[in-house]
N, C-alpha and C positions, 0 to 999 in steps of 0.2 A: 727052531728058534723063530723063524719068520711067522709061523702060525701063532706062536705065542704073542709075538708083537702085533699081529693082526687081531688076535682075540683081545689083547689089551686095548688096542686102538678102537676096536668095536665097542668095548665096554665104555671107554671114554666118550666115544661118539654117542652111544646110547644115553649116557648120563647127560651129555650136552643137549641131546634132543629132548630129554625129559625136562631139563632145566629151561630150555627154550619154550617148551610147551607150557610149563608152569608160569614163566614170565609173560607169555602171550595171554594166558588166562587172566593174570593180574592186570595186564594192560587193558584188556577188554572190560574189566570191571572198573578201572579208573576212568574218570572223565577226561575228555579231550581238552585241547587248548581253548576251544570255543566256550566250553562249559566252565572252565577255570576262569576265563576272562569275564564271563557273565557273573560268576560267583563273586569275583573281586568287585565288580560294579555294584552288585546288590549289597555286599558288605559295606561299601562306601555310602550307599544310600541309607542303609540302616544306621550307620554312625551319624550321618547328617540329621536324620529324623530324630535320633536320640538326643543330639545336641539341641535341636529345635524344641523337643519336648521339655528338656531341662530348663531352657530359657523361658518357655511358656509357663512351666510350673512356678518358676521364680516370679514371673509377672502376675500369675494368679494369686500367689501368696501376698504380693505387694498390693494388688487390687483389693483382696479380702481385708487386709489390714486397713486400707484406706476406707473401705465401706464401713468397717467397724468404727473408725474415727468419725465418719460422717454420721453414723447412727448415734454415737455419743453426743455429737454436736446438736443433732436434731432433738434428742431428748433434753439436753441442757436448755436449748432455745424454747422448747415446749414448756419446760418447768418455769423458765423466766417469763414466758408469755402468761402462763397461768397465775404466777405471782403478781404480774402487772395488772392482769384483769381483776384479781382479787382486790388489790390496792385501789384500782380505779373505782370498782363498785363500792368499796368501803368509803372512799372519798365522796362519791355521789350520795351515798346513804347519809353521811355526815352533813353534806350540803343540804340535802332535803330536810334533815332534822333541824338544822340551823334556820332554814327558810321557814319551816313550820313554826319554830319558836319565834322567829321575827314576825311572821304574820299574826301569830297569837298575841305577841306583845303589842303589835299595831292594832290588832282587833280590840285588845283590852284598853290600852292607853290611847291609841290613836282615835278610836271611836269615841272615847270619852272626850278627847280634845275636840273632835268634830262636833260632838253633841254640845260641848261647852261653847264652841264658836257659834254654833247654830243658835244656842240659847242666848248668847250675848247679842247676836244679830237680831234675834227675835225680840229681845228685850228692848233694843233700841228702836225697833219699828213699831212696837206696841206702845201706844200713848200711855203716859203715866196718869194714874187716876187723879193726882193732884192737879195736873194741868187741865184736865177735863172738868174740873169743878166738882170733884168728888164722885163722879160717876164711874162705875166700874165698866171696864171694857168687856165686850162679849167673849 
């Protein structure tokens, strides 16, 4: 009976030894507390970097939207500038045409007036034939 108990206890011991051996192998494959602590630190760093990246992505989207708004504003202002330039040059063109018409009018009517005034002045300075006793002036 004792041998049976010893054999049973030997079997139990052998199973426990195998179990211990298996657990030891598992423990050697598992990282230690240092590695676990480093892993937790790295996981926290990754979470923080992910949060920062999400914030930066939001900022980027906001800045891209602002850039698009600024581009629209620049295009609007360029169109407005081109319209104003066109209106300015049209106005200058009209003014030049009006000035040409005015100069032409002065040239036609003003010159005639100047000639008439000159003629009137010349007539008054040229002695009248009757006053000279019927002689014609040169």
